[in-house]
C-alpha positions in Angstrom: -29.5 6.2 -10.8 -28.7 6.9 -7.1 -25.8 5.3 -5.4 -24.8 4.3 -1.9 -21.4 5.0 -0.4 -20.7 2.3 2.1 -17.8 2.5 4.5 -16.7 -0.1 7.2 -14.3 1.4 9.7 -12.2 0.6 12.7 -11.0 3.7 14.3 -7.4 3.5 15.8 -6.9 7.2 16.6 -10.1 8.9 17.7 -8.7 12.4 17.8 -7.5 12.3 14.2 -10.5 10.5 13.0 -12.7 13.2 14.6 -11.0 15.8 12.4 -11.7 13.6 9.4 -15.4 13.4 10.4 -15.6 17.2 10.8 -14.4 17.8 7.3 -15.9 14.8 5.5 -19.5 15.6 6.3 -19.5 19.0 4.5 -17.5 17.5 1.6 -20.1 14.8 1.2 -23.0 17.2 1.4 -21.4 19.5 -1.2 -21.5 16.6 -3.7 -25.2 15.8 -3.0 -24.5 13.1 -0.5 -26.7 12.5 2.6 -26.0 10.2 5.5 -28.7 7.5 5.9 -26.7 5.4 8.5 -23.8 6.4 10.6 -22.4 4.4 13.5 -25.9 2.8 14.0 -26.7 -0.6 15.4 -25.7 -3.5 13.1 -25.4 -7.2 13.0 -22.2 -8.7 11.3 -23.3 -11.8 9.4 -20.2 -12.4 7.3 -16.7 -11.0 6.7 -14.5 -8.8 8.8 -16.3 -6.9 11.5 -15.7 -3.1 11.7 -17.4 -1.3 14.6 -18.3 1.8 12.6 -20.5 1.5 9.5 -21.5 4.5 7.4 -23.9 4.7 4.5 -24.5 7.8 2.5 -26.8 8.2 -0.5 -25.6 10.2 -3.6 -27.6 11.3 -6.6 -25.4 9.1 -8.8 -22.4 6.8 -8.7 -20.4 9.5 -10.6 -21.3 12.1 -7.9 -20.0 9.7 -5.2 -16.7 9.1 -7.0 -16.4 12.8 -7.7 -16.8 13.5 -4.0 -14.2 10.9 -3.1 -11.7 12.5 -5.5 -12.5 16.1 -4.6 -9.9 18.3 -2.9 -12.3 18.8 0.1 -12.7 15.1 0.7 -9.1 14.2 0.2 -8.2 16.9 2.8 -10.5 15.1 5.2 -9.2 11.7 4.3 -5.7 12.9 5.2 -6.9 12.7 8.9 -8.3 9.2 8.5 -5.2 7.7 7.0 -3.2 6.2 9.9 -6.1 6.8 12.2 -8.4 4.0 10.9 -8.7 0.8 8.9 -11.4 1.2 6.3 -13.1 -0.3 3.4 -15.2 1.9 1.1 -17.4 0.9 -1.8 -19.9 2.8 -3.9 -22.8 0.8 -5.2 -25.4 1.9 -7.7 -29.0 1.5 -6.6 -31.0 -0.6 -9.1 -34.7 0.1 -8.9 
């Protein structure tokens, strides 16, 4: 079953976060992920608002978690730590 990687982000250091974004995209693609929403319009209905919301679709929950734990993504994530406040969840799609 496919899965969605859903991130809610407040960027606090645009330069460092930009480096994260440059590296994260290829790491996500390498693990079969494809962005379906990235910094698009949104309406916050509940919870803490984050101005940047990203959704990527992966072939499976396991592929998304493998991506997160990969060397490539962790190298990208080093640039996001301290440059953003984030929540990230992976949710399996039930058809």
